[in-house]
PDB file of N, CA, C, O and CB in Angstrom:
ATOM      1  N   MET A   1     105.523  95.739  80.749  1.00  0.00           N
ATOM      2  CA  MET A   1     104.944  95.264  81.982  1.00  0.00           C
ATOM      3  C   MET A   1     103.440  95.227  81.794  1.00  0.00           C
ATOM      4  O   MET A   1     102.843  96.136  81.218  1.00  0.00           O
ATOM      5  CB  MET A   1     105.350  96.158  83.187  1.00  0.00           C
ATOM      6  N   SER A   2     102.872  94.212  82.267  1.00  0.00           N
ATOM      7  CA  SER A   2     101.365  94.075  82.310  1.00  0.00           C
ATOM      8  C   SER A   2     100.950  93.639  83.696  1.00  0.00           C
ATOM      9  O   SER A   2     101.767  93.256  84.534  1.00  0.00           O
ATOM     10  CB  SER A   2     100.832  93.027  81.234  1.00  0.00           C
ATOM     11  N   GLU A   3      99.679  93.709  83.899  1.00  0.00           N
ATOM     12  CA  GLU A   3      99.041  93.257  85.232  1.00  0.00           C
ATOM     13  C   GLU A   3      97.850  92.365  84.924  1.00  0.00           C
ATOM     14  O   GLU A   3      97.052  92.704  84.051  1.00  0.00           O
ATOM     15  CB  GLU A   3      98.549  94.523  86.137  1.00  0.00           C
ATOM     16  N   PHE A   4      97.700  91.234  85.611  1.00  0.00           N
ATOM     17  CA  PHE A   4      96.544  90.419  85.444  1.00  0.00           C
ATOM     18  C   PHE A   4      96.178  89.894  86.884  1.00  0.00           C
ATOM     19  O   PHE A   4      97.038  89.814  87.762  1.00  0.00           O
ATOM     20  CB  PHE A   4      96.820  89.234  84.390  1.00  0.00           C
ATOM     21  N   ALA A   5      94.883  89.546  87.083  1.00  0.00           N
ATOM     22  CA  ALA A   5      94.417  88.961  88.244  1.00  0.00           C
ATOM     23  C   ALA A   5      94.924  87.556  88.482  1.00  0.00           C
ATOM     24  O   ALA A   5      95.018  86.802  87.513  1.00  0.00           O
ATOM     25  CB  ALA A   5      93.009  88.981  88.222  1.00  0.00           C
ATOM     26  N   ALA A   6      95.260  87.139  89.706  1.00  0.00           N
ATOM     27  CA  ALA A   6      95.892  85.885  89.992  1.00  0.00           C
ATOM     28  C   ALA A   6      95.006  84.702  89.383  1.00  0.00           C
ATOM     29  O   ALA A   6      95.523  83.742  88.813  1.00  0.00           O
ATOM     30  CB  ALA A   6      96.089  85.736  91.566  1.00  0.00           C
ATOM     31  N   LYS A   7      93.742  84.839  89.538  1.00  0.00           N
ATOM     32  CA  LYS A   7      92.872  83.788  89.088  1.00  0.00           C
ATOM     33  C   LYS A   7      92.874  83.603  87.524  1.00  0.00           C
ATOM     34  O   LYS A   7      92.712  82.498  87.006  1.00  0.00           O
ATOM     35  CB  LYS A   7      91.467  84.085  89.583  1.00  0.00           C
ATOM     36  N   ASP A   8      93.061  84.721  86.836  1.00  0.00           N
ATOM     37  CA  ASP A   8      93.088  84.645  85.368  1.00  0.00           C
ATOM     38  C   ASP A   8      94.451  83.972  84.944  1.00  0.00           C
ATOM     39  O   ASP A   8      94.471  83.153  84.025  1.00  0.00           O
ATOM     40  CB  ASP A   8      92.922  86.124  84.714  1.00  0.00           C
ATOM     41  N   ILE A   9      95.566  84.325  85.618  1.00  0.00           N
ATOM     42  CA  ILE A   9      96.831  83.637  85.264  1.00  0.00           C
ATOM     43  C   ILE A   9      96.757  82.146  85.461  1.00  0.00           C
ATOM     44  O   ILE A   9      97.243  81.368  84.640  1.00  0.00           O
ATOM     45  CB  ILE A   9      97.975  84.181  86.086  1.00  0.00           C
ATOM     46  N   PHE A  10      96.113  81.736  86.610  1.00  0.00           N
ATOM     47  CA  PHE A  10      96.036  80.327  86.880  1.00  0.00           C
ATOM     48  C   PHE A  10      95.132  79.581  85.815  1.00  0.00           C
ATOM     49  O   PHE A  10      95.436  78.487  85.338  1.00  0.00           O
ATOM     50  CB  PHE A  10      95.489  80.121  88.318  1.00  0.00           C
ATOM     51  N   ARG A  11      94.005  80.279  85.499  1.00  0.00           N
ATOM     52  CA  ARG A  11      93.123  79.623  84.554  1.00  0.00           C
ATOM     53  C   ARG A  11      93.871  79.516  83.207  1.00  0.00           C
ATOM     54  O   ARG A  11      93.735  78.477  82.561  1.00  0.00           O
ATOM     55  CB  ARG A  11      91.762  80.412  84.404  1.00  0.00           C
ATOM     56  N   ALA A  12      94.604  80.450  82.764  1.00  0.00           N
ATOM     57  CA  ALA A  12      95.230  80.516  81.495  1.00  0.00           C
ATOM     58  C   ALA A  12      96.387  79.495  81.404  1.00  0.00           C
ATOM     59  O   ALA A  12      96.655  78.930  80.344  1.00  0.00           O
ATOM     60  CB  ALA A  12      95.719  81.929  81.241  1.00  0.00           C
ATOM     61  N   SER A  13      97.051  79.283  82.535  1.00  0.00           N
ATOM     62  CA  SER A  13      98.190  78.370  82.618  1.00  0.00           C
ATOM     63  C   SER A  13      97.766  76.864  82.756  1.00  0.00           C
ATOM     64  O   SER A  13      98.525  75.966  82.394  1.00  0.00           O
ATOM     65  CB  SER A  13      99.067  78.778  83.815  1.00  0.00           C
ATOM     66  N   GLY A  14      96.578  76.630  83.271  1.00  0.00           N
ATOM     67  CA  GLY A  14      96.169  75.291  83.463  1.00  0.00           C
ATOM     68  C   GLY A  14      96.906  74.492  84.580  1.00  0.00           C
ATOM     69  O   GLY A  14      96.765  73.274  84.691  1.00  0.00           O
ATOM     70  N   LEU A  15      97.673  75.208  85.376  1.00  0.00           N
ATOM     71  CA  LEU A  15      98.452  74.585  86.452  1.00  0.00           C
ATOM     72  C   LEU A  15      97.614  74.386  87.708  1.00  0.00           C
ATOM     73  O   LEU A  15      96.597  75.059  87.875  1.00  0.00           O
ATOM     74  CB  LEU A  15      99.678  75.434  86.778  1.00  0.00           C
ATOM     75  N   SER A  16      97.986  73.546  88.531  1.00  0.00           N
ATOM     76  CA  SER A  16      97.309  73.390  89.814  1.00  0.00           C
ATOM     77  C   SER A  16      97.997  74.223  90.885  1.00  0.00           C
ATOM     78  O   SER A  16      99.174  74.559  90.751  1.00  0.00           O
ATOM     79  CB  SER A  16      97.272  71.914  90.231  1.00  0.00           C
ATOM     80  N   LEU A  17      97.259  74.562  91.963  1.00  0.00           N
ATOM     81  CA  LEU A  17      97.792  75.463  93.014  1.00  0.00           C
ATOM     82  C   LEU A  17      98.647  74.559  93.937  1.00  0.00           C
ATOM     83  O   LEU A  17      98.271  73.459  94.342  1.00  0.00           O
ATOM     84  CB  LEU A  17      96.594  76.228  93.841  1.00  0.00           C
ATOM     85  N   LEU A  18      99.816  75.128  94.223  1.00  0.00           N
ATOM     86  CA  LEU A  18     100.655  74.415  95.222  1.00  0.00           C
ATOM     87  C   LEU A  18     100.114  74.668  96.639  1.00  0.00           C
ATOM     88  O   LEU A  18      99.526  75.721  96.887  1.00  0.00           O
ATOM     89  CB  LEU A  18     102.161  74.882  95.125  1.00  0.00           C
ATOM     90  N   ASP A  19     100.302  73.716  97.574  1.00  0.00           N
ATOM     91  CA  ASP A  19      99.884  73.838  98.917  1.00  0.00           C
ATOM     92  C   ASP A  19     100.654  74.879  99.730  1.00  0.00           C
ATOM     93  O   ASP A  19     101.850  75.035  99.487  1.00  0.00           O
ATOM     94  CB  ASP A  19      99.986  72.544  99.549  1.00  0.00           C
ATOM     95  N   ASP A  20     100.082  75.563 100.629  1.00  0.00           N
ATOM     96  CA  ASP A  20     100.707  76.566 101.394  1.00  0.00           C
ATOM     97  C   ASP A  20     101.929  76.026 102.215  1.00  0.00           C
ATOM     98  O   ASP A  20     102.784  76.792 102.662  1.00  0.00           O
ATOM     99  CB  ASP A  20      99.681  77.181 102.296  1.00  0.00           C
ATOM    100  N   SER A  21     101.967  74.690 102.387  1.00  0.00           N
ATOM    101  CA  SER A  21     103.067  74.057 103.146  1.00  0.00           C
ATOM    102  C   SER A  21     104.299  73.830 102.291  1.00  0.00           C
ATOM    103  O   SER A  21     105.314  73.384 102.827  1.00  0.00           O
ATOM    104  CB  SER A  21     102.611  72.728 103.731  1.00  0.00           C
ATOM    105  N   ASP A  22     104.276  74.104 101.011  1.00  0.00           N
ATOM    106  CA  ASP A  22     105.425  74.034 100.171  1.00  0.00           C
ATOM    107  C   ASP A  22     106.424  75.154 100.700  1.00  0.00           C
ATOM    108  O   ASP A  22     106.053  76.305 100.930  1.00  0.00           O
ATOM    109  CB  ASP A  22     105.012  74.231  98.618  1.00  0.00           C
ATOM    110  N   SER A  23     107.685  74.716 100.865  1.00  0.00           N
ATOM    111  CA  SER A  23     108.704  75.629 101.434  1.00  0.00           C
ATOM    112  C   SER A  23     108.869  76.961 100.675  1.00  0.00           C
ATOM    113  O   SER A  23     109.030  78.019 101.283  1.00  0.00           O
ATOM    114  CB  SER A  23     110.038  74.922 101.465  1.00  0.00           C
ATOM    115  N   HIS A  24     108.827  76.884  99.395  1.00  0.00           N
ATOM    116  CA  HIS A  24     109.028  78.090  98.553  1.00  0.00           C
ATOM    117  C   HIS A  24     107.788  78.991  98.608  1.00  0.00           C
ATOM    118  O   HIS A  24     107.913  80.216  98.572  1.00  0.00           O
ATOM    119  CB  HIS A  24     109.332  77.685  97.067  1.00  0.00           C
ATOM    120  N   VAL A  25     106.631  78.412  98.691  1.00  0.00           N
ATOM    121  CA  VAL A  25     105.402  79.176  98.827  1.00  0.00           C
ATOM    122  C   VAL A  25     105.387  79.828 100.221  1.00  0.00           C
ATOM    123  O   VAL A  25     105.019  80.994 100.358  1.00  0.00           O
ATOM    124  CB  VAL A  25     104.142  78.260  98.610  1.00  0.00           C
ATOM    125  N   GLU A  26     105.806  79.039 101.291  1.00  0.00           N
ATOM    126  CA  GLU A  26     105.799  79.659 102.637  1.00  0.00           C
ATOM    127  C   GLU A  26     106.754  80.898 102.690  1.00  0.00           C
ATOM    128  O   GLU A  26     106.462  81.913 103.321  1.00  0.00           O
ATOM    129  CB  GLU A  26     106.231  78.592 103.722  1.00  0.00           C
ATOM    130  N   LYS A  27     107.930  80.743 101.974  1.00  0.00           N
ATOM    131  CA  LYS A  27     108.865  81.900 101.931  1.00  0.00           C
ATOM    132  C   LYS A  27     108.205  83.140 101.295  1.00  0.00           C
ATOM    133  O   LYS A  27     108.304  84.249 101.819  1.00  0.00           O
ATOM    134  CB  LYS A  27     110.151  81.525 101.129  1.00  0.00           C
ATOM    135  N   CYS A  28     107.543  82.926 100.176  1.00  0.00           N
ATOM    136  CA  CYS A  28     106.926  84.060  99.518  1.00  0.00           C
ATOM    137  C   CYS A  28     105.762  84.581 100.322  1.00  0.00           C
ATOM    138  O   CYS A  28     105.525  85.789 100.316  1.00  0.00           O
ATOM    139  CB  CYS A  28     106.474  83.688  98.126  1.00  0.00           C
ATOM    140  N   ARG A  29     105.010  83.724 101.024  1.00  0.00           N
ATOM    141  CA  ARG A  29     103.963  84.227 101.909  1.00  0.00           C
ATOM    142  C   ARG A  29     104.476  85.141 103.029  1.00  0.00           C
ATOM    143  O   ARG A  29     103.875  86.158 103.376  1.00  0.00           O
ATOM    144  CB  ARG A  29     103.235  83.071 102.514  1.00  0.00           C
ATOM    145  N   ALA A  30     105.669  84.697 103.594  1.00  0.00           N
ATOM    146  CA  ALA A  30     106.242  85.463 104.637  1.00  0.00           C
ATOM    147  C   ALA A  30     106.657  86.841 104.061  1.00  0.00           C
ATOM    148  O   ALA A  30     106.547  87.824 104.793  1.00  0.00           O
ATOM    149  CB  ALA A  30     107.438  84.709 105.265  1.00  0.00           C
ATOM    150  N   GLN A  31     107.095  86.967 102.886  1.00  0.00           N
ATOM    151  CA  GLN A  31     107.509  88.163 102.226  1.00  0.00           C
ATOM    152  C   GLN A  31     106.196  89.110 102.091  1.00  0.00           C
ATOM    153  O   GLN A  31     106.234  90.313 102.350  1.00  0.00           O
ATOM    154  CB  GLN A  31     108.184  87.794 100.780  1.00  0.00           C
ATOM    155  N   ILE A  32     105.128  88.485 101.693  1.00  0.00           N
ATOM    156  CA  ILE A  32     103.880  89.241 101.607  1.00  0.00           C
ATOM    157  C   ILE A  32     103.444  89.764 102.977  1.00  0.00           C
ATOM    158  O   ILE A  32     103.119  90.943 103.114  1.00  0.00           O
ATOM    159  CB  ILE A  32     102.777  88.370 101.004  1.00  0.00           C
ATOM    160  N   ILE A  33     103.435  88.914 103.967  1.00  0.00           N
ATOM    161  CA  ILE A  33     103.071  89.323 105.315  1.00  0.00           C
ATOM    162  C   ILE A  33     103.957  90.486 105.798  1.00  0.00           C
ATOM    163  O   ILE A  33     103.461  91.402 106.454  1.00  0.00           O
ATOM    164  CB  ILE A  33     103.183  88.128 106.277  1.00  0.00           C
ATOM    165  N   LEU A  34     105.247  90.458 105.484  1.00  0.00           N
ATOM    166  CA  LEU A  34     106.163  91.535 105.888  1.00  0.00           C
ATOM    167  C   LEU A  34     106.074  92.725 105.018  1.00  0.00           C
ATOM    168  O   LEU A  34     106.843  93.668 105.206  1.00  0.00           O
ATOM    169  CB  LEU A  34     107.557  91.060 105.897  1.00  0.00           C
ATOM    170  N   ASN A  35     105.104  92.747 103.991  1.00  0.00           N
ATOM    171  CA  ASN A  35     104.913  93.793 103.095  1.00  0.00           C
ATOM    172  C   ASN A  35     106.062  94.044 102.200  1.00  0.00           C
ATOM    173  O   ASN A  35     106.271  95.189 101.801  1.00  0.00           O
ATOM    174  CB  ASN A  35     104.597  94.952 103.799  1.00  0.00           C
ATOM    175  N   GLU A  36     106.862  93.008 101.838  1.00  0.00           N
ATOM    176  CA  GLU A  36     108.009  93.165 100.909  1.00  0.00           C
ATOM    177  C   GLU A  36     107.512  92.943  99.540  1.00  0.00           C
ATOM    178  O   GLU A  36     106.547  92.209  99.329  1.00  0.00           O
ATOM    179  CB  GLU A  36     109.175  92.190 101.224  1.00  0.00           C
ATOM    180  N   ARG A  37     108.138  93.551  98.620  1.00  0.00           N
ATOM    181  CA  ARG A  37     107.716  93.524  97.193  1.00  0.00           C
ATOM    182  C   ARG A  37     108.280  92.168  96.596  1.00  0.00           C
ATOM    183  O   ARG A  37     109.393  91.727  96.881  1.00  0.00           O
ATOM    184  CB  ARG A  37     108.289  94.856  96.364  1.00  0.00           C
ATOM    185  N   LEU A  38     107.442  91.600  95.790  1.00  0.00           N
ATOM    186  CA  LEU A  38     107.830  90.322  95.108  1.00  0.00           C
ATOM    187  C   LEU A  38     108.171  90.742  93.682  1.00  0.00           C
ATOM    188  O   LEU A  38     107.627  91.717  93.163  1.00  0.00           O
ATOM    189  CB  LEU A  38     106.636  89.183  95.143  1.00  0.00           C
ATOM    190  N   SER A  39     109.099  89.977  93.040  1.00  0.00           N
ATOM    191  CA  SER A  39     109.401  90.256  91.618  1.00  0.00           C
ATOM    192  C   SER A  39     108.203  89.903  90.706  1.00  0.00           C
ATOM    193  O   SER A  39     107.408  89.024  91.038  1.00  0.00           O
ATOM    194  CB  SER A  39     110.661  89.453  91.172  1.00  0.00           C
ATOM    195  N   PRO A  40     108.086  90.583  89.573  1.00  0.00           N
ATOM    196  CA  PRO A  40     107.029  90.263  88.676  1.00  0.00           C
ATOM    197  C   PRO A  40     107.214  88.842  88.151  1.00  0.00           C
ATOM    198  O   PRO A  40     108.307  88.277  88.173  1.00  0.00           O
ATOM    199  CB  PRO A  40     106.974  91.270  87.540  1.00  0.00           C
ATOM    200  N   LEU A  41     106.041  88.266  87.657  1.00  0.00           N
ATOM    201  CA  LEU A  41     106.023  87.003  87.040  1.00  0.00           C
ATOM    202  C   LEU A  41     106.564  87.122  85.609  1.00  0.00           C
ATOM    203  O   LEU A  41     106.361  88.149  84.962  1.00  0.00           O
ATOM    204  CB  LEU A  41     104.624  86.431  87.067  1.00  0.00           C
ATOM    205  N   LEU A  42     107.281  86.040  85.085  1.00  0.00           N
ATOM    206  CA  LEU A  42     107.687  86.060  83.723  1.00  0.00           C
ATOM    207  C   LEU A  42     106.808  85.015  83.037  1.00  0.00           C
ATOM    208  O   LEU A  42     106.808  83.834  83.384  1.00  0.00           O
ATOM    209  CB  LEU A  42     109.230  85.776  83.557  1.00  0.00           C
ATOM    210  N   LEU A  43     106.055  85.510  82.040  1.00  0.00           N
ATOM    211  CA  LEU A  43     105.034  84.687  81.386  1.00  0.00           C
ATOM    212  C   LEU A  43     105.423  84.478  79.893  1.00  0.00           C
ATOM    213  O   LEU A  43     106.021  85.374  79.296  1.00  0.00           O
ATOM    214  CB  LEU A  43     103.608  85.369  81.510  1.00  0.00           C
ATOM    215  N   CYS A  44     105.101  83.331  79.292  1.00  0.00           N
ATOM    216  CA  CYS A  44     105.272  83.118  77.926  1.00  0.00           C
ATOM    217  C   CYS A  44     103.914  82.563  77.351  1.00  0.00           C
ATOM    218  O   CYS A  44     103.173  81.881  78.059  1.00  0.00           O
ATOM    219  CB  CYS A  44     106.473  82.160  77.684  1.00  0.00           C
ATOM    220  N   ARG A  45     103.636  82.851  76.146  1.00  0.00           N
ATOM    221  CA  ARG A  45     102.507  82.261  75.539  1.00  0.00           C
ATOM    222  C   ARG A  45     102.853  81.176  74.644  1.00  0.00           C
ATOM    223  O   ARG A  45     103.678  81.340  73.746  1.00  0.00           O
ATOM    224  CB  ARG A  45     101.753  83.222  74.846  1.00  0.00           C
ATOM    225  N   ASP A  46     102.234  80.026  74.856  1.00  0.00           N
ATOM    226  CA  ASP A  46     102.442  78.871  74.017  1.00  0.00           C
ATOM    227  C   ASP A  46     101.297  78.784  72.946  1.00  0.00           C
ATOM    228  O   ASP A  46     100.239  78.236  73.255  1.00  0.00           O
ATOM    229  CB  ASP A  46     102.501  77.573  74.901  1.00  0.00           C
ATOM    230  N   LYS A  47     101.463  79.250  71.842  1.00  0.00           N
ATOM    231  CA  LYS A  47     100.502  79.370  70.809  1.00  0.00           C
ATOM    232  C   LYS A  47     100.088  78.011  70.282  1.00  0.00           C
ATOM    233  O   LYS A  47      98.939  77.842  69.873  1.00  0.00           O
ATOM    234  CB  LYS A  47     101.034  80.219  69.718  1.00  0.00           C
ATOM    235  N   ARG A  48     101.015  77.003  70.276  1.00  0.00           N
ATOM    236  CA  ARG A  48     100.664  75.716  69.740  1.00  0.00           C
ATOM    237  C   ARG A  48      99.640  75.011  70.652  1.00  0.00           C
ATOM    238  O   ARG A  48      98.693  74.394  70.166  1.00  0.00           O
ATOM    239  CB  ARG A  48     101.923  74.861  69.566  1.00  0.00           C
ATOM    240  N   ARG A  49      99.849  75.112  72.019  1.00  0.00           N
ATOM    241  CA  ARG A  49      98.892  74.442  72.872  1.00  0.00           C
ATOM    242  C   ARG A  49      97.849  75.395  73.493  1.00  0.00           C
ATOM    243  O   ARG A  49      97.028  75.012  74.327  1.00  0.00           O
ATOM    244  CB  ARG A  49      99.629  73.718  73.959  1.00  0.00           C
ATOM    245  N   ALA A  50      97.932  76.632  73.045  1.00  0.00           N
ATOM    246  CA  ALA A  50      96.884  77.671  73.477  1.00  0.00           C
ATOM    247  C   ALA A  50      96.762  77.813  75.007  1.00  0.00           C
ATOM    248  O   ALA A  50      95.672  77.881  75.575  1.00  0.00           O
ATOM    249  CB  ALA A  50      95.465  77.283  72.908  1.00  0.00           C
ATOM    250  N   ASN A  51      98.000  77.854  75.659  1.00  0.00           N
ATOM    251  CA  ASN A  51      97.975  78.132  77.104  1.00  0.00           C
ATOM    252  C   ASN A  51      99.157  78.976  77.448  1.00  0.00           C
ATOM    253  O   ASN A  51     100.008  79.256  76.603  1.00  0.00           O
ATOM    254  CB  ASN A  51      97.976  76.833  77.943  1.00  0.00           C
ATOM    255  N   LEU A  52      99.212  79.388  78.709  1.00  0.00           N
ATOM    256  CA  LEU A  52     100.163  80.406  79.221  1.00  0.00           C
ATOM    257  C   LEU A  52     101.226  79.551  80.060  1.00  0.00           C
ATOM    258  O   LEU A  52     100.863  78.650  80.816  1.00  0.00           O
ATOM    259  CB  LEU A  52      99.377  81.595  80.162  1.00  0.00           C
ATOM    260  N   ILE A  53     102.497  79.887  79.878  1.00  0.00           N
ATOM    261  CA  ILE A  53     103.516  79.252  80.614  1.00  0.00           C
ATOM    262  C   ILE A  53     104.092  80.320  81.649  1.00  0.00           C
ATOM    263  O   ILE A  53     104.465  81.440  81.299  1.00  0.00           O
ATOM    264  CB  ILE A  53     104.624  78.680  79.625  1.00  0.00           C
ATOM    265  N   ILE A  54     104.122  79.866  82.923  1.00  0.00           N
ATOM    266  CA  ILE A  54     104.722  80.655  83.967  1.00  0.00           C
ATOM    267  C   ILE A  54     106.127  80.288  84.003  1.00  0.00           C
ATOM    268  O   ILE A  54     106.487  79.304  84.650  1.00  0.00           O
ATOM    269  CB  ILE A  54     104.063  80.459  85.314  1.00  0.00           C
ATOM    270  N   ALA A  55     106.998  81.055  83.313  1.00  0.00           N
ATOM    271  CA  ALA A  55     108.396  80.739  83.190  1.00  0.00           C
ATOM    272  C   ALA A  55     109.173  80.984  84.436  1.00  0.00           C
ATOM    273  O   ALA A  55     110.141  80.280  84.727  1.00  0.00           O
ATOM    274  CB  ALA A  55     108.982  81.498  82.103  1.00  0.00           C
ATOM    275  N   ASP A  56     108.748  82.007  85.200  1.00  0.00           N
ATOM    276  CA  ASP A  56     109.422  82.326  86.531  1.00  0.00           C
ATOM    277  C   ASP A  56     108.354  82.933  87.428  1.00  0.00           C
ATOM    278  O   ASP A  56     107.655  83.873  87.051  1.00  0.00           O
ATOM    279  CB  ASP A  56     110.687  83.359  86.365  1.00  0.00           C
ATOM    280  N   GLY A  57     108.252  82.384  88.594  1.00  0.00           N
ATOM    281  CA  GLY A  57     107.349  83.023  89.533  1.00  0.00           C
ATOM    282  C   GLY A  57     106.139  82.124  89.993  1.00  0.00           C
ATOM    283  O   GLY A  57     105.196  82.613  90.615  1.00  0.00           O
ATOM    284  N   TYR A  58     106.203  80.847  89.677  1.00  0.00           N
ATOM    285  CA  TYR A  58     105.043  79.941  89.991  1.00  0.00           C
ATOM    286  C   TYR A  58     104.857  79.908  91.512  1.00  0.00           C
ATOM    287  O   TYR A  58     103.706  79.940  91.948  1.00  0.00           O
ATOM    288  CB  TYR A  58     105.282  78.449  89.424  1.00  0.00           C
ATOM    289  N   HIS A  59     105.893  79.849  92.352  1.00  0.00           N
ATOM    290  CA  HIS A  59     105.684  79.867  93.819  1.00  0.00           C
ATOM    291  C   HIS A  59     105.171  81.159  94.280  1.00  0.00           C
ATOM    292  O   HIS A  59     104.341  81.213  95.188  1.00  0.00           O
ATOM    293  CB  HIS A  59     106.941  79.561  94.555  1.00  0.00           C
ATOM    294  N   ARG A  60     105.653  82.259  93.665  1.00  0.00           N
ATOM    295  CA  ARG A  60     105.087  83.628  94.071  1.00  0.00           C
ATOM    296  C   ARG A  60     103.670  83.624  93.735  1.00  0.00           C
ATOM    297  O   ARG A  60     102.856  84.036  94.561  1.00  0.00           O
ATOM    298  CB  ARG A  60     105.799  84.854  93.352  1.00  0.00           C
ATOM    299  N   MET A  61     103.293  83.180  92.557  1.00  0.00           N
ATOM    300  CA  MET A  61     101.883  83.091  92.083  1.00  0.00           C
ATOM    301  C   MET A  61     100.978  82.364  93.094  1.00  0.00           C
ATOM    302  O   MET A  61      99.897  82.837  93.443  1.00  0.00           O
ATOM    303  CB  MET A  61     101.825  82.353  90.717  1.00  0.00           C
ATOM    304  N   CYS A  62     101.463  81.198  93.547  1.00  0.00           N
ATOM    305  CA  CYS A  62     100.692  80.484  94.507  1.00  0.00           C
ATOM    306  C   CYS A  62     100.484  81.147  95.790  1.00  0.00           C
ATOM    307  O   CYS A  62      99.422  81.056  96.405  1.00  0.00           O
ATOM    308  CB  CYS A  62     101.270  79.260  94.743  1.00  0.00           C
ATOM    309  N   ALA A  63     101.579  81.870  96.231  1.00  0.00           N
ATOM    310  CA  ALA A  63     101.514  82.582  97.567  1.00  0.00           C
ATOM    311  C   ALA A  63     100.529  83.701  97.430  1.00  0.00           C
ATOM    312  O   ALA A  63      99.687  83.850  98.315  1.00  0.00           O
ATOM    313  CB  ALA A  63     102.937  83.154  98.033  1.00  0.00           C
ATOM    314  N   VAL A  64     100.565  84.493  96.402  1.00  0.00           N
ATOM    315  CA  VAL A  64      99.586  85.617  96.280  1.00  0.00           C
ATOM    316  C   VAL A  64      98.169  85.033  96.156  1.00  0.00           C
ATOM    317  O   VAL A  64      97.249  85.516  96.817  1.00  0.00           O
ATOM    318  CB  VAL A  64      99.917  86.540  95.018  1.00  0.00           C
ATOM    319  N   TYR A  65      97.990  84.035  95.345  1.00  0.00           N
ATOM    320  CA  TYR A  65      96.674  83.424  95.229  1.00  0.00           C
ATOM    321  C   TYR A  65      96.104  82.965  96.525  1.00  0.00           C
ATOM    322  O   TYR A  65      94.903  83.100  96.760  1.00  0.00           O
ATOM    323  CB  TYR A  65      96.726  82.292  94.312  1.00  0.00           C
ATOM    324  N   SER A  66      96.956  82.411  97.400  1.00  0.00           N
ATOM    325  CA  SER A  66      96.459  81.934  98.614  1.00  0.00           C
ATOM    326  C   SER A  66      95.903  83.054  99.498  1.00  0.00           C
ATOM    327  O   SER A  66      95.077  82.761 100.362  1.00  0.00           O
ATOM    328  CB  SER A  66      97.515  81.194  99.305  1.00  0.00           C
ATOM    329  N   PHE A  67      96.289  84.265  99.341  1.00  0.00           N
ATOM    330  CA  PHE A  67      95.753  85.394 100.137  1.00  0.00           C
ATOM    331  C   PHE A  67      94.553  85.904  99.431  1.00  0.00           C
ATOM    332  O   PHE A  67      93.520  86.107 100.068  1.00  0.00           O
ATOM    333  CB  PHE A  67      96.798  86.537 100.342  1.00  0.00           C
ATOM    334  N   ASP A  68      94.631  86.147  98.023  1.00  0.00           N
ATOM    335  CA  ASP A  68      93.543  86.817  97.349  1.00  0.00           C
ATOM    336  C   ASP A  68      93.587  86.359  95.839  1.00  0.00           C
ATOM    337  O   ASP A  68      94.515  86.726  95.119  1.00  0.00           O
ATOM    338  CB  ASP A  68      93.670  88.419  97.510  1.00  0.00           C
ATOM    339  N   GLU A  69      92.674  85.633  95.418  1.00  0.00           N
ATOM    340  CA  GLU A  69      92.635  85.224  94.047  1.00  0.00           C
ATOM    341  C   GLU A  69      92.338  86.290  93.116  1.00  0.00           C
ATOM    342  O   GLU A  69      92.536  86.128  91.912  1.00  0.00           O
ATOM    343  CB  GLU A  69      91.700  84.200  93.866  1.00  0.00           C
ATOM    344  N   GLU A  70      91.839  87.455  93.624  1.00  0.00           N
ATOM    345  CA  GLU A  70      91.524  88.559  92.769  1.00  0.00           C
ATOM    346  C   GLU A  70      92.751  89.614  92.681  1.00  0.00           C
ATOM    347  O   GLU A  70      92.694  90.653  92.023  1.00  0.00           O
ATOM    348  CB  GLU A  70      90.214  89.243  93.315  1.00  0.00           C
ATOM    349  N   ALA A  71      93.797  89.220  93.391  1.00  0.00           N
ATOM    350  CA  ALA A  71      94.867  90.179  93.474  1.00  0.00           C
ATOM    351  C   ALA A  71      95.501  90.428  92.099  1.00  0.00           C
ATOM    352  O   ALA A  71      95.603  89.521  91.273  1.00  0.00           O
ATOM    353  CB  ALA A  71      95.912  89.700  94.463  1.00  0.00           C
ATOM    354  N   ILE A  72      95.916  91.661  91.878  1.00  0.00           N
ATOM    355  CA  ILE A  72      96.470  91.980  90.579  1.00  0.00           C
ATOM    356  C   ILE A  72      97.996  91.785  90.706  1.00  0.00           C
ATOM    357  O   ILE A  72      98.603  92.265  91.664  1.00  0.00           O
ATOM    358  CB  ILE A  72      96.084  93.464  90.120  1.00  0.00           C
ATOM    359  N   ILE A  73      98.598  91.097  89.765  1.00  0.00           N
ATOM    360  CA  ILE A  73     100.005  90.735  89.810  1.00  0.00           C
ATOM    361  C   ILE A  73     100.724  91.288  88.670  1.00  0.00           C
ATOM    362  O   ILE A  73     100.244  91.139  87.546  1.00  0.00           O
ATOM    363  CB  ILE A  73     100.188  89.276  89.845  1.00  0.00           C
ATOM    364  N   PRO A  74     101.874  91.940  88.842  1.00  0.00           N
ATOM    365  CA  PRO A  74     102.623  92.478  87.747  1.00  0.00           C
ATOM    366  C   PRO A  74     103.378  91.331  87.028  1.00  0.00           C
ATOM    367  O   PRO A  74     103.902  90.405  87.647  1.00  0.00           O
ATOM    368  CB  PRO A  74     103.596  93.570  88.252  1.00  0.00           C
ATOM    369  N   CYS A  75     103.398  91.449  85.740  1.00  0.00           N
ATOM    370  CA  CYS A  75     103.966  90.373  84.886  1.00  0.00           C
ATOM    371  C   CYS A  75     104.725  90.933  83.676  1.00  0.00           C
ATOM    372  O   CYS A  75     104.366  91.983  83.145  1.00  0.00           O
ATOM    373  CB  CYS A  75     102.841  89.436  84.393  1.00  0.00           C
ATOM    374  N   LYS A  76     105.722  90.261  83.268  1.00  0.00           N
ATOM    375  CA  LYS A  76     106.444  90.528  81.996  1.00  0.00           C
ATOM    376  C   LYS A  76     106.045  89.350  81.080  1.00  0.00           C
ATOM    377  O   LYS A  76     106.124  88.175  81.439  1.00  0.00           O
ATOM    378  CB  LYS A  76     108.086  90.637  82.203  1.00  0.00           C
ATOM    379  N   ILE A  77     105.612  89.758  79.868  1.00  0.00           N
ATOM    380  CA  ILE A  77     105.352  88.733  78.842  1.00  0.00           C
ATOM    381  C   ILE A  77     106.465  88.732  77.798  1.00  0.00           C
ATOM    382  O   ILE A  77     106.857  89.738  77.208  1.00  0.00           O
ATOM    383  CB  ILE A  77     103.979  88.976  78.158  1.00  0.00           C
ATOM    384  N   VAL A  78     106.930  87.493  77.632  1.00  0.00           N
ATOM    385  CA  VAL A  78     107.938  87.395  76.598  1.00  0.00           C
ATOM    386  C   VAL A  78     107.533  86.487  75.416  1.00  0.00           C
ATOM    387  O   VAL A  78     108.306  86.323  74.472  1.00  0.00           O
ATOM    388  CB  VAL A  78     109.208  86.892  77.206  1.00  0.00           C
TER     389      VAL A  78
END
């Protein structure tokens, strides 16, 4: 298990941020507001393209980032 700042994960993945109105992001934001734990992100390194792949947890990532881009997020790297 590792931990990284939300902004660093986004930068490394090269993905764009989903809007807060996305239904899956809204669901994750509600869990955060209710102080419920979110599952860790599952990350993969793509050495050929030199970027990070968010294999599972993209919507959770966007929800956390919408509250605090400096938030530390637990991750599993495979």
